[in-house]
C-alpha positions as CSV (number, residue, x, y, z in Angstrom):
1,M,189.5,60.5,62.8
2,I,190.6,56.9,63.8
3,D,189.0,54.5,61.4
4,S,187.8,52.0,64.0
5,W,186.2,54.8,66.0
6,K,184.6,56.3,62.8
7,N,183.1,52.9,62.0
8,F,181.8,52.6,65.5
9,L,180.1,56.0,65.5
10,Q,178.6,55.3,62.1
11,S,177.2,52.0,63.6
12,Q,175.5,54.2,66.2
13,G,173.8,56.4,63.6
14,A,176.4,59.2,63.2
15,L,176.5,61.1,59.9
16,I,180.2,62.1,59.5
17,E,181.8,64.5,57.0
18,D,185.5,65.6,57.1
19,N,186.1,64.1,60.5
20,T,183.1,65.9,61.9
21,V,180.0,64.3,63.4
22,L,177.2,66.3,62.0
23,H,174.4,64.6,63.9
24,F,172.9,61.2,64.9
25,G,169.8,61.3,62.8
26,N,167.7,64.1,64.3
27,P,169.6,67.5,64.7
28,A,166.5,69.3,66.1
29,V,166.1,66.7,68.9
30,E,169.8,66.9,69.6
31,R,169.7,70.7,69.9
32,A,166.7,70.5,72.2
33,A,168.5,68.0,74.4
34,A,171.4,70.5,74.9
35,V,169.1,73.2,76.4
36,D,168.5,71.5,79.8
37,G,169.6,67.9,79.3
38,T,173.0,66.0,79.3
39,I,174.8,65.4,76.0
40,V,177.9,63.6,74.8
41,A,179.7,64.6,71.6
42,D,182.8,63.4,69.7
43,L,185.6,66.0,69.3
44,S,187.4,64.5,66.3
45,Q,186.8,67.8,64.4
46,L,189.4,69.3,66.9
47,G,193.0,68.5,66.7
48,I,195.7,67.9,69.3
49,I,199.3,69.2,69.1
50,A,201.4,67.4,71.6
51,F,204.8,68.6,72.9
52,R,207.2,66.6,75.1
53,G,210.8,66.9,76.2
54,D,212.8,68.3,79.1
55,E,212.4,71.9,77.9
56,T,208.8,71.8,76.9
57,A,207.5,74.1,79.6
58,S,210.2,76.7,78.9
59,F,209.6,76.5,75.2
60,L,205.8,77.0,75.4
61,Q,206.3,79.7,78.0
62,N,208.1,81.7,75.4
63,Q,205.5,81.2,72.7
64,L,202.0,81.2,74.3
65,T,199.9,83.8,76.1
66,N,199.4,82.0,79.4
67,D,201.8,80.9,82.2
68,V,202.7,77.4,81.1
69,R,205.4,77.1,83.7
70,G,202.8,77.5,86.3
71,L,200.6,74.7,84.9
72,Q,200.5,71.9,87.4
73,A,200.2,68.3,86.4
74,D,196.5,68.1,87.3
75,A,195.5,71.5,85.8
76,A,194.3,72.8,82.5
77,Q,194.2,76.3,81.0
78,W,193.0,78.3,78.1
79,N,196.0,79.6,76.0
80,G,196.7,81.3,72.8
81,Y,199.4,81.9,70.2
82,C,199.8,85.3,68.6
83,S,201.5,86.9,65.6
84,P,204.1,89.6,66.2
85,K,201.2,92.1,65.9
86,G,199.5,90.5,68.9
87,R,196.7,88.9,67.0
88,L,195.6,85.4,67.7
89,L,196.7,82.8,65.2
90,G,195.2,80.0,67.3
91,N,193.8,79.3,70.8
92,F,193.9,76.1,72.8
93,L,192.6,74.1,75.7
94,L,195.9,73.0,77.2
95,W,196.5,70.2,79.6
96,R,199.2,67.7,80.6
97,Q,198.7,64.1,79.9
98,G,201.6,61.8,80.8
99,E,204.8,63.2,79.3
100,D,202.8,65.4,76.9
101,Y,201.6,69.0,77.0
102,C,198.4,68.7,74.9
103,L,197.0,71.7,72.9
104,Q,193.5,71.1,71.6
105,L,192.5,73.5,68.8
106,S,190.4,73.8,65.7
107,G,191.4,71.0,63.3
108,D,191.5,73.3,60.2
109,I,194.5,75.3,61.6
110,L,196.4,72.4,63.2
111,S,199.0,71.8,60.4
112,G,199.9,75.5,60.2
113,M,200.2,75.9,64.0
114,L,202.4,72.8,64.3
115,K,204.7,73.9,61.5
116,R,205.0,77.5,62.9
117,L,205.6,76.5,66.5
118,S,208.1,73.8,65.4
119,M,210.1,76.5,63.6
120,F,211.1,77.9,67.0
121,I,212.1,74.7,68.7
122,M,215.6,75.0,67.2
123,R,218.0,73.2,69.6
124,S,215.6,73.0,72.5
125,K,214.9,69.5,74.0
126,V,211.4,69.5,72.7
127,Q,209.5,67.4,70.2
128,G,206.1,68.3,68.7
129,R,203.7,66.1,66.8
130,D,200.1,65.8,65.6
131,A,198.6,63.6,68.2
132,S,195.0,64.0,67.1
133,D,194.4,60.3,66.4
134,E,196.3,58.9,69.4
135,N,193.3,59.1,71.7
136,V,189.5,59.5,71.3
137,R,188.2,62.8,72.8
138,L,184.6,63.3,73.9
139,V,182.8,66.1,75.7
140,V,180.0,65.6,78.2
141,A,177.9,68.5,79.3
142,G,174.7,69.0,81.3
143,P,173.2,68.4,84.7
144,Q,174.1,64.7,84.8
145,A,177.5,65.1,83.2
146,R,179.5,64.8,86.4
147,A,177.8,61.5,87.4
148,A,178.0,60.1,83.9
149,V,181.7,60.8,83.7
150,D,182.4,59.4,87.1
151,T,180.6,56.2,86.2
152,A,182.4,55.9,82.8
153,M,185.8,57.0,83.8
154,G,186.1,56.2,87.5
155,T,187.4,59.7,88.2
156,V,186.2,63.3,87.9
157,P,188.0,66.6,88.9
158,D,186.2,68.6,91.6
159,A,187.1,72.0,90.3
160,A,187.0,73.8,87.0
161,M,190.2,73.7,84.9
162,R,191.5,70.7,86.8
163,T,192.2,67.3,85.5
164,S,192.3,63.7,86.8
165,A,193.6,60.5,85.4
166,S,192.6,56.8,85.7
167,A,193.2,53.6,83.8
168,S,190.4,54.7,81.4
169,G,192.1,58.0,80.5
170,Q,192.1,61.7,81.3
171,V,189.3,63.9,82.4
172,I,189.4,67.7,82.0
173,H,186.8,69.8,83.8
174,V,186.3,72.8,81.6
175,G,183.6,74.4,83.8
176,A,179.9,74.6,84.4
177,E,179.3,70.8,84.3
178,K,181.3,70.4,81.1
179,F,184.0,67.7,80.9
180,V,186.4,66.7,78.1
181,V,187.6,63.1,78.3
182,S,190.7,61.7,76.4
183,I,190.6,57.9,76.2
184,P,192.6,55.1,74.5
185,P,190.9,54.0,71.2
186,D,190.4,50.4,72.5
187,R,188.3,51.7,75.4
188,A,186.3,54.3,73.5
189,A,183.3,52.3,72.4
190,T,182.7,50.9,75.9
191,I,183.0,54.4,77.5
192,W,180.7,55.9,74.9
193,Q,178.0,53.3,75.6
194,T,178.3,53.9,79.3
195,L,178.0,57.7,78.8
196,C,175.0,57.2,76.5
197,Q,173.1,55.6,79.4
198,S,172.5,59.1,80.8
199,A,173.6,61.4,78.0
200,T,172.1,62.1,74.5
201,P,174.6,61.6,71.6
202,V,174.9,64.9,69.6
203,G,176.8,66.2,66.7
204,A,179.6,68.8,66.7
205,P,177.3,71.8,66.0
206,V,175.4,71.2,69.3
207,W,178.7,71.3,71.3
208,D,179.6,74.4,69.3
209,W,176.4,76.0,70.5
210,L,177.0,75.1,74.1
211,R,180.6,76.3,74.0
212,L,179.9,79.7,72.4
213,N,177.0,80.3,74.8
214,A,179.6,79.8,77.5
215,G,181.5,82.7,75.9
216,I,184.4,80.5,74.9
217,P,185.8,81.5,71.5
218,M,187.6,79.3,69.0
219,I,189.9,80.7,66.4
220,V,189.4,78.9,63.0
221,A,191.0,79.4,59.6
222,A,188.5,82.2,58.7
223,T,189.4,84.3,61.8
224,Q,193.2,83.8,62.2
225,D,195.3,86.9,62.7
226,Q,192.3,89.2,63.3
227,F,191.8,89.7,67.0
228,I,194.1,90.5,69.9
229,P,193.2,88.2,72.8
230,Q,191.2,90.8,74.7
231,M,188.9,91.4,71.8
232,V,187.7,87.8,72.2
233,N,187.5,88.2,76.0
234,F,190.4,85.8,76.4
235,E,191.8,87.5,79.4
236,V,188.4,87.4,81.1
237,I,188.2,83.6,80.8
238,G,191.8,83.2,82.1
239,G,193.7,82.7,78.8
240,V,196.3,85.5,79.2
241,S,198.9,86.0,81.9
242,F,200.1,89.6,82.3
243,Q,202.8,88.6,84.8
244,K,204.8,86.2,82.6
245,G,207.7,87.0,80.3
246,C,207.7,87.8,76.6
247,Y,206.0,85.9,73.8
248,P,205.2,86.9,70.3
249,G,203.0,90.0,70.3
250,Q,203.3,90.4,74.1
251,E,204.0,94.2,74.0
252,I,200.9,94.9,72.0
253,V,198.7,92.6,74.2
254,A,200.0,94.3,77.3
255,R,199.6,97.8,75.8
256,S,196.0,97.0,75.0
257,Q,195.4,96.0,78.5
258,Y,196.8,99.0,80.3
259,L,196.4,101.9,77.9
260,G,192.8,103.0,77.6
261,K,189.5,101.3,77.1
262,L,189.3,98.5,74.5
263,K,187.3,99.7,71.4
264,R,186.3,96.2,70.3
265,R,184.9,93.3,72.4
266,M,183.3,90.0,71.8
267,F,179.5,89.8,72.3
268,L,177.0,86.9,72.3
269,A,174.0,87.4,70.0
270,H,171.2,85.6,68.1
271,V,170.3,86.1,64.5
272,E,167.4,84.7,62.4
273,A,169.7,83.7,59.6
274,E,172.6,81.4,58.8
275,A,175.9,82.8,60.0
276,A,179.5,81.6,59.8
277,P,182.9,82.5,61.2
278,G,184.4,85.5,59.3
279,D,181.0,87.0,58.3
280,S,181.0,90.8,58.6
281,L,178.6,92.8,60.7
282,Y,177.4,96.3,59.9
283,S,175.8,99.3,61.6
284,A,174.5,102.7,60.6
285,D,177.2,104.7,62.5
286,I,180.0,103.3,60.4
287,E,179.7,103.9,56.7
288,G,181.5,101.9,54.1
289,Q,183.1,99.3,56.4
290,A,182.2,96.6,58.8
291,T,181.7,97.2,62.5
292,G,182.4,93.7,63.5
293,T,183.1,90.0,62.6
294,V,181.5,86.7,63.5
295,V,184.0,84.6,65.5
296,N,181.9,81.5,65.9
297,A,178.3,80.5,65.0
298,A,176.1,77.5,65.6
299,P,172.4,76.6,65.0
300,S,170.2,77.5,67.9
301,P,167.5,75.2,69.4
302,A,165.2,78.2,69.1
303,G,165.9,78.5,65.3
304,G,168.3,80.8,63.6
305,F,171.9,81.0,64.8
306,D,173.7,82.0,67.9
307,V,177.0,83.8,67.4
308,L,180.0,85.1,69.2
309,A,181.1,88.3,67.4
310,V,183.8,90.9,67.9
311,V,182.1,94.3,67.5
312,Q,182.9,98.0,68.0
313,V,181.7,98.5,71.6
314,K,180.1,101.9,70.8
315,S,178.2,100.3,67.9
316,A,177.1,97.4,70.0
317,D,175.9,99.8,72.7
318,T,174.0,102.3,70.5
319,Q,173.3,100.8,67.1
320,T,171.4,97.9,65.5
321,L,173.8,95.3,64.1
322,H,173.2,93.6,60.8
323,L,174.7,90.4,59.4
324,K,176.6,90.6,56.1
325,S,175.2,93.9,54.9
326,G,173.7,97.2,56.1
327,D,170.2,95.8,55.6
328,G,170.9,92.2,56.6
329,A,169.4,90.1,59.3
330,I,169.4,91.9,62.7
331,L,171.4,90.6,65.6
332,A,169.8,90.5,69.1
333,L,172.5,90.7,71.8
334,K,172.3,88.2,74.6
335,P,174.0,88.4,78.0
336,L,177.4,86.6,78.3
337,P,177.8,84.3,81.3
338,Y,180.6,86.5,82.6
339,A,181.1,90.2,83.2
340,L,183.3,92.3,80.9
341,P,185.7,94.8,82.3
342,E,184.4,98.4,82.5
């Protein structure tokens, strides 16, 4: 986190640990504001890997799950990076900003992702770097988000997964009245104060709750190399292209798409207990081993935690799911905001 930006947020009442804004003094009020109000949150807990150079599009095309060559200058996309076994090592919000292709991902996996991807640059005309502290990134969400962003930034994309740029920075419309803004550090305080005229400042856990209730997964250190993209519904939200060429794990990802019904899928659920990414789930139909894994978790405004979890589809359809043990807290499934393939 940029020192000057950290100092500013602390002057606004932020409690910050490990580059993450936990809250602004009253977490319960912040969670309540997210239910039907408009919020603004800092995204310093997420990192940015930036690539630039004449061959960047071709390089990323050969590494990532989505069609990077087809990414227009004013567009954004969900994207992923898989192991040779087709399991996600990381996933990203990807957009173009100036000369850069910017990959926003969980901060706890950034260094490993940058090192691994950089291994394959070889003689390509591409340079990669950690660009996390080059700009301040915020997210604005809720019924007044569009108007707030337009006032603060002077621009707002009309459609989801589109971007627009102005002298104040870049705006990425990530869908359902949710906008990520990337702004120069010297403009950040002014833009924050403008946004706060119509949006409630909240900590990162509140944004996590909104994101996971939108059915958008985030791979973190605890869940790396566990799920093929379809298990976390990544093809449903547009994070996988099945028409592009090869990338690591592509054959396994394609085989899972076209050969039979997927046995594990990501579900949204509520549990009256604390949950965390990597926690195991259990059900009576599977003895001696877990039936699922928590992908993401965040405190719910209603109490307890909401989670995204990859679960055996049969178990989710027919059994009671328990957190951490066979007699642990019960998960109550909630509808996702999108339909899963039959």
